[in-house]
Backbone as JSON, one array per atom type, in Angstrom:
{
  "sequence": "MEGSTLSDAPFVDASAAPWKELSKGVKRQILSYGPDLMLVRVAFEPGGIGALHHHPHRQATYVAAGSFEVTVGESNKTLRTGDTFFAASEVPHAVKALEEGMLIDCFTPARTDFLD",
  "N": [[156.35, 23.33, -94.76], [155.7, 26.66, -94.99], [152.88, 28.91, -95.47], [151.2, 29.6, -98.59], [151.15, 27.08, -101.18], [152.02, 25.84, -104.42], [150.76, 23.49, -104.53], [148.42, 23.55, -103.07], [146.03, 23.14, -104.18], [144.49, 20.31, -105.97], [145.34, 20.31, -108.66], [147.66, 21.73, -110.94], [148.14, 24.46, -112.99], [150.44, 24.64, -115.35], [151.03, 26.76, -117.03], [150.7, 28.92, -115.42], [152.65, 28.72, -113.52], [155.64, 30.12, -112.35], [158.81, 30.58, -114.1], [162.26, 30.22, -113.25], [165.33, 31.63, -113.93], [168.32, 29.96, -113.86], [170.97, 29.82, -114.69], [173.07, 30.69, -117.45], [171.27, 29.61, -120.13], [169.74, 27.83, -118.73], [166.79, 27.05, -117.02], [164.29, 26.88, -114.42], [161.2, 25.39, -113.37], [158.92, 25.09, -110.83], [156.61, 22.6, -110.44], [154.72, 21.14, -108.72], [154.33, 20.4, -105.21], [154.76, 18.91, -102.03], [155.46, 18.34, -98.54], [157.0, 15.99, -98.61], [157.62, 15.44, -101.28], [158.56, 16.63, -104.48], [158.0, 18.07, -107.69], [159.65, 19.1, -110.56], [160.41, 21.04, -113.43], [162.96, 21.39, -115.8], [164.39, 23.42, -118.15], [166.65, 23.42, -120.86], [168.96, 25.12, -122.9], [171.0, 24.34, -125.83], [174.12, 23.19, -124.75], [173.69, 24.1, -122.11], [174.3, 23.87, -118.67], [173.92, 21.82, -115.82], [175.49, 22.19, -113.08], [178.02, 20.17, -111.37], [176.89, 18.87, -108.34], [175.63, 18.16, -105.07], [173.12, 16.92, -102.71], [170.98, 16.46, -99.83], [168.63, 15.32, -100.59], [166.88, 12.66, -102.3], [166.87, 12.02, -105.73], [165.06, 11.55, -108.73], [165.27, 11.6, -112.19], [163.73, 12.35, -115.34], [164.28, 12.3, -118.74], [162.69, 14.42, -120.65], [162.79, 15.59, -123.11], [165.27, 15.93, -125.72], [168.88, 15.49, -125.45], [171.37, 14.47, -123.12], [174.53, 14.78, -121.47], [175.4, 12.97, -118.75], [176.41, 12.8, -115.46], [176.65, 10.71, -112.62], [177.75, 10.21, -109.56], [180.53, 8.23, -109.97], [179.91, 7.45, -112.55], [179.29, 7.96, -116.04], [177.19, 8.92, -118.7], [175.45, 9.2, -121.81], [172.22, 10.32, -122.07], [168.96, 10.15, -123.51], [165.78, 11.3, -124.8], [163.25, 9.9, -122.84], [164.86, 8.36, -121.29], [166.22, 7.82, -117.93], [167.66, 8.93, -114.79], [169.0, 8.25, -111.49], [169.8, 9.79, -108.46], [171.15, 9.18, -105.46], [170.93, 10.19, -102.03], [173.25, 12.78, -101.26], [174.94, 11.98, -103.35], [177.16, 13.06, -105.83], [176.19, 14.72, -108.82], [175.6, 15.72, -112.29], [174.67, 17.54, -115.25], [174.88, 18.06, -118.8], [173.54, 19.72, -121.45], [173.23, 18.39, -124.61], [171.81, 19.26, -126.73], [168.89, 21.31, -127.31], [166.73, 20.88, -124.56], [164.71, 19.12, -122.06], [164.26, 18.37, -118.68], [162.62, 16.4, -116.13], [162.42, 16.6, -112.86], [162.25, 14.77, -109.87], [161.99, 15.08, -106.45], [162.67, 13.82, -103.2], [162.95, 14.31, -99.76], [160.89, 17.32, -100.4], [162.52, 20.06, -102.11], [163.05, 22.49, -100.25], [164.84, 24.55, -100.41], [164.52, 25.57, -102.96], [162.27, 27.16, -102.85], [160.99, 30.42, -102.87]],
  "CA": [[156.45, 24.51, -95.57], [154.71, 27.67, -94.58], [152.21, 29.7, -96.47], [150.49, 28.94, -99.78], [152.0, 26.35, -102.03], [151.4, 25.48, -105.7], [149.97, 22.28, -104.39], [147.26, 23.72, -102.21], [144.85, 22.51, -104.96], [144.96, 19.08, -106.56], [145.77, 20.48, -109.98], [148.49, 22.88, -111.18], [148.19, 25.03, -114.34], [151.82, 24.94, -115.6], [151.19, 28.08, -117.68], [150.66, 29.94, -114.35], [153.8, 28.5, -112.64], [156.75, 30.9, -112.86], [160.11, 30.03, -114.4], [163.35, 30.96, -112.62], [166.57, 31.45, -114.62], [169.34, 29.47, -112.97], [172.23, 30.17, -115.27], [172.93, 30.91, -118.96], [170.73, 28.48, -120.87], [169.06, 26.83, -117.83], [165.73, 27.63, -116.21], [163.55, 25.83, -113.64], [159.82, 25.62, -113.06], [158.36, 24.18, -109.87], [155.3, 22.29, -110.84], [153.99, 20.89, -107.54], [155.15, 19.85, -104.14], [154.29, 18.82, -100.63], [156.67, 18.25, -97.71], [157.79, 14.81, -98.92], [157.85, 15.18, -102.73], [158.54, 17.86, -105.34], [158.16, 17.8, -109.12], [160.29, 20.28, -111.12], [160.75, 20.98, -114.87], [164.15, 22.22, -116.05], [164.62, 23.61, -119.56], [168.08, 23.68, -121.22], [169.39, 25.46, -124.25], [172.17, 23.57, -126.13], [175.31, 23.6, -123.92], [173.32, 24.45, -120.77], [174.94, 22.96, -117.64], [173.51, 21.71, -114.4], [176.86, 21.95, -112.51], [178.17, 19.08, -110.39], [176.45, 19.25, -107.0], [174.94, 17.11, -104.25], [172.2, 17.42, -101.7], [170.47, 15.3, -99.02], [167.42, 14.77, -101.21], [166.95, 11.71, -103.39], [166.35, 12.65, -107.03], [164.85, 10.76, -109.97], [165.11, 12.53, -113.3], [163.25, 11.85, -116.55], [164.56, 13.15, -119.86], [161.44, 14.64, -121.36], [163.19, 15.98, -124.49], [166.64, 16.22, -125.93], [169.91, 14.48, -124.98], [172.25, 15.04, -122.07], [175.69, 14.07, -120.92], [175.02, 12.94, -117.31], [177.29, 12.19, -114.43], [176.14, 10.39, -111.32], [178.88, 9.56, -108.87], [181.66, 7.97, -110.84], [179.43, 7.0, -113.81], [178.94, 8.92, -117.05], [176.4, 8.24, -119.75], [174.58, 10.07, -122.64], [170.81, 9.99, -121.95], [168.12, 10.68, -124.53], [164.4, 11.36, -124.44], [162.68, 8.67, -122.31], [165.76, 7.76, -120.32], [166.15, 8.36, -116.56], [168.72, 8.65, -113.83], [168.7, 8.36, -110.03], [170.86, 10.21, -107.61], [170.85, 8.97, -104.07], [171.29, 11.3, -101.14], [174.61, 13.22, -101.22], [175.77, 11.52, -104.48], [177.36, 14.2, -106.78], [175.63, 14.55, -110.12], [175.68, 16.91, -113.13], [174.19, 17.27, -116.65], [175.19, 19.02, -119.85], [172.6, 19.6, -122.58], [173.89, 18.28, -125.92], [170.89, 19.95, -127.68], [167.8, 21.88, -126.55], [166.11, 19.73, -123.89], [163.93, 19.31, -120.88], [164.31, 17.32, -117.67], [161.67, 16.45, -115.1], [163.11, 16.2, -111.68], [161.35, 14.51, -108.72], [162.83, 15.08, -105.26], [162.08, 13.48, -101.91], [161.81, 15.2, -99.57], [160.85, 18.5, -101.24], [163.68, 20.95, -102.02], [162.65, 23.77, -99.72], [165.75, 25.67, -100.84], [164.06, 26.05, -104.26], [161.18, 28.02, -102.65], [161.31, 31.84, -102.53]],
  "C": [[155.36, 25.46, -95.21], [154.05, 28.34, -95.73], [151.62, 28.87, -97.55], [151.58, 28.21, -100.61], [151.3, 26.17, -103.4], [150.54, 24.3, -105.63], [148.88, 22.35, -103.38], [146.05, 23.12, -102.84], [145.4, 21.21, -105.57], [145.5, 19.16, -107.98], [146.65, 21.78, -110.09], [148.47, 23.21, -112.67], [149.67, 25.4, -114.6], [152.01, 26.31, -116.25], [151.22, 29.17, -116.61], [151.87, 29.81, -113.41], [155.0, 29.3, -113.19], [158.02, 30.06, -113.2], [161.15, 30.88, -113.68], [164.66, 30.64, -113.4], [167.61, 31.12, -113.63], [170.7, 29.91, -113.38], [172.06, 30.32, -116.79], [172.46, 29.56, -119.56], [170.01, 27.44, -120.03], [168.04, 27.6, -117.02], [164.85, 26.57, -115.58], [162.14, 26.36, -113.37], [159.33, 24.62, -112.05], [156.92, 23.89, -110.2], [154.37, 21.98, -109.68], [154.82, 20.24, -106.46], [154.28, 19.75, -102.85], [155.57, 18.57, -99.74], [157.57, 17.07, -98.11], [158.11, 14.57, -100.39], [157.75, 16.51, -103.47], [158.78, 17.43, -106.8], [158.55, 19.13, -109.8], [160.62, 20.05, -112.56], [161.93, 21.88, -115.04], [164.41, 22.2, -117.6], [166.06, 24.04, -119.79], [168.17, 24.11, -122.66], [170.6, 24.57, -124.57], [173.36, 24.08, -125.37], [175.03, 23.96, -122.53], [173.84, 23.38, -119.75], [174.21, 23.03, -116.33], [174.84, 21.23, -113.72], [176.88, 20.78, -111.51], [177.84, 19.56, -108.96], [175.93, 17.99, -106.28], [174.05, 17.72, -103.23], [171.62, 16.2, -100.92], [169.26, 14.67, -99.63], [167.73, 13.62, -102.2], [166.33, 12.25, -104.62], [166.27, 11.61, -108.12], [164.59, 11.75, -111.05], [164.76, 11.82, -114.57], [163.67, 12.78, -117.66], [163.35, 13.24, -120.77], [161.69, 15.01, -122.82], [164.71, 16.22, -124.54], [167.66, 15.15, -125.52], [170.86, 15.23, -124.09], [173.4, 14.19, -121.75], [175.48, 14.11, -119.43], [176.12, 12.18, -116.57], [176.6, 11.96, -113.13], [177.24, 9.59, -110.59], [180.04, 9.41, -109.79], [181.23, 7.54, -112.24], [179.05, 8.15, -114.67], [178.19, 8.17, -118.16], [175.63, 9.35, -120.55], [173.2, 9.49, -122.5], [170.04, 10.76, -123.02], [166.66, 10.68, -124.06], [163.89, 9.91, -124.03], [163.56, 8.01, -121.32], [165.65, 8.47, -118.92], [167.47, 8.13, -115.81], [168.23, 8.85, -112.42], [169.93, 8.76, -109.28], [170.44, 10.06, -106.19], [171.37, 10.14, -103.27], [172.84, 11.47, -101.11], [175.54, 12.68, -102.35], [175.93, 12.7, -105.49], [176.8, 13.83, -108.14], [175.64, 15.89, -110.9], [175.07, 16.56, -114.49], [174.69, 18.41, -117.54], [174.21, 18.74, -121.04], [173.4, 19.51, -123.86], [173.07, 18.95, -127.0], [169.89, 20.59, -126.72], [167.09, 20.67, -125.84], [165.38, 20.13, -122.65], [164.07, 18.09, -120.01], [163.15, 17.49, -116.67], [162.27, 15.85, -113.9], [162.07, 15.92, -110.58], [162.28, 14.38, -107.48], [162.07, 14.58, -104.03], [163.17, 13.63, -100.85], [161.85, 16.44, -100.48], [162.07, 19.33, -101.0], [163.15, 22.3, -101.55], [163.53, 24.86, -100.08], [165.38, 26.19, -102.17], [162.97, 27.13, -104.07], [161.63, 29.42, -102.28], [160.78, 32.22, -101.22]]
}
């Protein structure tokens, strides 16, 4: 990755990291990253949708708040605060917020497509 990154320093002040609106009721905040790893926070209003998609990155997601209807591959489950899911490379996955909530996504390698 070229240029300055949020992770040039060992600490990131989340209040200084910008949010990006992705769709109605969904916004993303990149917290820190390096070439091999990225940590992202995603806030959802009730009914907010992370549409079905896939990517070459492996993704582990922690439900920091709320509850979500989650699809990973052919599996569906309702996850609540403290639960997690894992999406392997190219496995389709999606979420729908059943209430206001927050997800913490960890990607390897970093999602350079998220960087402006």
